[in-house]
C-alpha positions as CSV (number, residue, x, y, z in Angstrom):
1,X,100.5,84.4,112.0
2,X,98.7,87.6,111.1
3,X,99.4,91.0,112.6
4,X,96.4,92.8,114.1
5,X,95.8,96.0,116.1
6,X,94.0,95.7,119.4
7,X,91.6,98.3,120.8
8,X,94.5,99.7,122.8
9,X,96.3,100.5,119.6
10,X,99.1,97.9,120.2
11,X,99.9,95.4,117.5
12,X,100.0,91.7,118.1
13,X,100.2,88.5,116.2
14,X,97.5,85.9,116.0
15,X,97.6,82.3,114.7
16,X,95.1,82.6,111.8
17,X,94.3,78.8,112.2
18,X,92.7,79.5,115.5
19,X,90.0,81.8,114.1
20,X,86.5,80.4,114.1
21,X,84.6,83.5,112.9
22,X,84.8,87.3,112.5
23,X,81.9,89.7,113.2
24,X,81.5,93.5,112.9
25,X,79.0,94.9,115.4
26,X,80.4,97.7,114.7
27,X,83.5,96.6,116.6
28,X,85.4,93.7,114.9
29,X,85.1,90.7,117.1
30,X,87.2,87.6,116.4
31,X,85.9,84.4,118.0
32,X,88.6,81.7,118.4
33,X,88.0,78.0,118.1
34,X,88.1,77.8,122.0
35,X,85.2,80.3,122.1
36,X,87.4,83.2,123.4
37,X,86.8,86.6,121.8
38,X,89.3,89.3,120.8
39,X,88.2,92.8,119.8
40,X,90.4,94.5,117.2
41,X,90.6,97.7,115.3
42,X,91.0,95.9,112.0
43,X,88.0,95.5,109.7
44,X,86.7,92.0,108.9
45,X,87.6,92.4,105.2
46,X,91.2,93.4,106.0
47,X,91.5,90.4,108.3
48,X,90.2,88.1,105.6
49,X,92.9,89.5,103.2
50,X,95.6,88.9,105.9
51,X,94.5,85.3,106.3
52,X,94.6,84.7,102.5
53,X,98.0,86.2,102.3
54,X,99.2,84.2,105.3
55,X,98.0,80.9,103.7
56,X,99.5,81.8,100.3
57,X,102.9,82.3,102.0
58,X,102.6,78.8,103.6
59,X,101.6,77.2,100.3
60,X,104.5,79.0,98.5
61,X,107.0,77.9,101.2
62,X,105.8,74.3,100.9
63,X,106.2,74.3,97.2
64,X,109.7,75.7,97.5
65,X,110.5,72.8,99.9
66,X,109.1,70.3,97.4
67,X,111.4,71.7,94.7
68,X,114.4,71.7,97.0
69,X,113.8,68.1,98.0
70,X,113.4,67.0,94.3
71,X,116.8,68.6,93.5
72,X,118.5,66.4,96.1
């Protein structure tokens, strides 16, 4: 999950795997895989970095699990 800021200034978490595309028009619009749109204050480049960080964490966690399982 990535933490974003809605237009109302409140933070929320979004499952990054549900993002289909991100546009800046100048508002940042996130289109989800089910075609719903979310408008956020975050810039597209920032969201991209959050997604990369999120996926790196998942990969690191899976590698840690692999090493734990090998030790058993």
